[in-house]
C-alpha positions in Angstrom: 0.0 0.0 0.0 2.8 2.4 0.9 4.5 1.6 -2.4 1.3 2.6 -4.3 1.1 5.8 -2.4 4.7 6.7 -3.3 4.1 5.9 -6.9 1.0 8.0 -6.9 2.8 10.9 -5.3 5.7 10.6 -7.8 3.2 10.6 -10.7 1.4 13.7 -9.4 4.8 15.4 -8.9 5.9 14.6 -12.5 2.6 15.8 -14.0 2.8 19.0 -12.0 6.4 19.6 -13.1 5.5 19.0 -16.8 2.4 21.3 -16.7 4.3 24.1 -14.9 7.5 23.7 -16.9 8.9 27.2 -16.8 9.5 29.0 -20.1 12.9 30.1 -18.9 14.0 26.5 -19.1 13.2 26.5 -22.8 15.2 29.7 -23.2 18.2 28.3 -21.4 18.0 25.0 -23.3 17.9 26.6 -26.7 20.0 29.6 -25.8 17.5 32.0 -27.1 18.3 35.8 -27.0 15.1 36.4 -25.0 14.3 39.1 -22.3 11.3 39.4 -20.0 10.4 35.7 -20.0 7.2 34.7 -18.2 4.8 31.8 -18.1 5.3 28.1 -18.9 6.5 26.2 -22.0 2.8 25.7 -22.9 1.7 29.3 -22.5 4.0 32.2 -22.0 5.6 35.3 -23.4 8.8 37.1 -24.1 9.1 40.9 -23.8 11.8 40.6 -26.5 13.3 37.9 -28.6 16.1 39.4 -30.6 14.6 42.1 -32.9 11.0 40.8 -32.2 8.7 41.5 -29.3 6.5 41.1 -27.5 6.0 37.5 -28.3 3.1 35.4 -26.9 2.4 31.7 -27.5 0.0 28.9 -26.6 1.1 25.3 -27.3 -1.3 22.4 -26.9 0.6 19.3 -28.0 -2.2 17.0 -27.2 -4.3 18.8 -29.7 -1.4 19.4 -32.1 -1.9 23.1 -32.0 0.5 26.0 -31.7 -0.5 29.7 -31.8 2.0 32.6 -31.7 1.4 36.3 -31.7 4.2 38.9 -31.9 5.1 42.4 -32.7 7.7 43.4 -35.3 8.5 46.9 -36.6 5.2 48.3 -35.2 3.1 45.6 -36.8 1.2 42.7 -35.2 1.5 39.2 -36.6 -0.2 36.0 -35.8 0.7 32.4 -36.8 -1.0 29.1 -36.1 0.2 25.6 -36.8 -2.2 22.7 -36.4 -2.3 19.0 -37.3 1.5 18.5 -37.5 3.2 16.1 -38.5 0.6 14.4 -40.6 -1.9 16.6 -42.4 -1.0 20.0 -41.1 -2.1 23.6 -41.8 -0.4 26.9 -41.2 -2.1 30.3 -41.2 0.1 33.5 -41.1 -1.9 36.7 -40.7 -0.9 40.3 -40.6 -2.7 42.2 -37.8 -3.0 45.9 -37.1 -0.6 48.4 -35.6 1.1 47.1 -32.4 3.8 48.5 -30.2 7.0 46.6 -30.5 10.6 46.7 -29.5 12.8 49.3 -31.2 15.8 48.2 -33.2 18.6 49.9 -35.1 16.3 50.6 -38.0 12.6 51.4 -38.3 10.1 50.4 -41.0 6.7 52.1 -41.5 3.8 50.7 -43.4 0.6 48.7 -42.8 0.8 45.1 -43.9 -2.5 43.3 -44.7 -3.7 39.8 -45.7 -2.8 36.3 -44.9 -1.0 33.2 -46.2 -2.3 29.7 -45.7 -0.2 26.5 -46.2 -1.0 22.8 -46.2 1.4 20.0 -46.0 2.5 16.7 -44.5 5.6 16.0 -42.5 8.4 18.3 -43.9 6.6 18.8 -47.2 4.5 21.8 -48.2 1.8 20.7 -50.5 -0.3 23.8 -51.2 -0.2 27.5 -50.6 -2.7 30.3 -51.1 -3.1 34.0 -50.2 -0.7 36.9 -50.0 0.4 39.7 -47.6 0.8 43.2 -49.0 1.8 46.7 -48.0 0.9 49.8 -50.0 3.3 52.4 -48.5 6.4 50.7 -47.0 9.1 53.2 -46.0 12.2 53.3 -43.9 11.7 55.9 -41.2 15.0 55.5 -39.2 18.0 56.0 -39.2 16.9 58.0 -42.2 13.8 58.5 -44.3 13.3 56.6 -47.5 10.1 55.6 -49.4 10.2 52.0 -50.5 6.9 51.6 -52.3 4.5 48.6 -52.5 5.4 45.2 -51.3 4.0 41.7 -51.7 4.8 38.4 -50.0 3.6 35.0 -51.4 4.5 31.3 -50.8 4.9 28.7 -53.6 4.9 25.0 -52.7 5.1 23.7 -56.3 8.9 23.1 -55.9 9.4 23.0 -52.2 9.4 25.9 -49.7 9.6 29.0 -51.9 9.0 32.5 -50.7 8.4 35.2 -53.4 8.5 38.9 -52.7 8.2 42.1 -54.7 9.0 45.7 -53.9 8.0 48.4 -56.4 8.0 52.1 -56.4 6.7 53.6 -59.7 9.4 55.7 -61.5 12.0 54.6 -59.0 12.8 50.9 -58.6 11.7 47.3 -58.7 13.1 44.4 -56.6 12.1 40.8 -56.8 13.2 38.1 -54.3 12.9 34.4 -54.7 14.0 32.4 -51.6 14.4 28.7 -51.1 13.7 28.5 -47.4 14.7 24.8 -47.1 18.1 25.4 -48.8 18.6 28.7 -46.9 19.4 30.7 -50.0 17.8 33.5 -52.0 18.2 35.6 -55.1 17.4 39.3 -55.4 16.9 40.9 -58.9 16.6 44.7 -59.0 16.3 47.5 -61.6 16.4 51.2 -60.8 16.0 54.5 -62.6 19.3 56.5 -62.7 18.0 59.0 -60.2 16.2 56.5 -57.9 16.6 57.3 -54.2 17.6 53.7 -53.5 20.5 53.8 -55.9 23.1 55.3 -53.5 22.0 52.8 -50.8 22.7 49.8 -53.1 26.0 51.3 -54.3 27.0 51.8 -50.7 26.2 48.1 -50.0 28.3 47.2 -53.2 25.2 45.6 -54.7 25.4 48.0 -57.7 28.3 49.2 -59.7 29.1 52.9 -60.3 27.4 53.0 -63.7 24.9 50.1 -63.3 21.1 50.5 -63.0 20.2 46.8 -62.6 21.8 43.9 -60.9 21.4 40.5 -59.1 22.5 39.3 -55.7 22.6 35.9 -54.2 22.2 35.5 -50.4 22.6 32.8 -47.9 21.9 32.4 -44.2 
């Protein structure tokens, strides 16, 4: 009888420990650059996670459901993953204006729309929707109008992210990123007097006499 009581107490202790597993243990284990950590692994928040924050999440593994809400560059974002690893769905949605941590640069502009993905295991099988911004601009450390932006996902050949940035009479930039391979290609064309020209030349993306170019990136 005493043995059963000890086993029962041990089971209750283990379940309590799992349910109340502190979020700071996750931060320490993954070595995340997080500040202001509160809550548990299952439901908690970071005041800041690198350049992003605040971050809030709710994870219900028994229902295969993870929801994350965060602020980035004054914009709210919400993501949800459900059904993984078999037949899963992802919904990424741009929300309204939201206070967020301030970094070394500042973007202004209201993103709208959502992107929905469906897949199985590590494969993305279908994607629909897009996220757009009509008046994206750099507001710090200096002011620079960037124009209209669009984000889309394409699962026809893996995890592909396509983005466009256009400002009429100034510039056009197209990005195609292979997220699984961690590489991307940026193609750009500018007018000779485009405000973005000296920036790209300063980054050595553009030659002294060039008005178009291509750049390969990796991470």
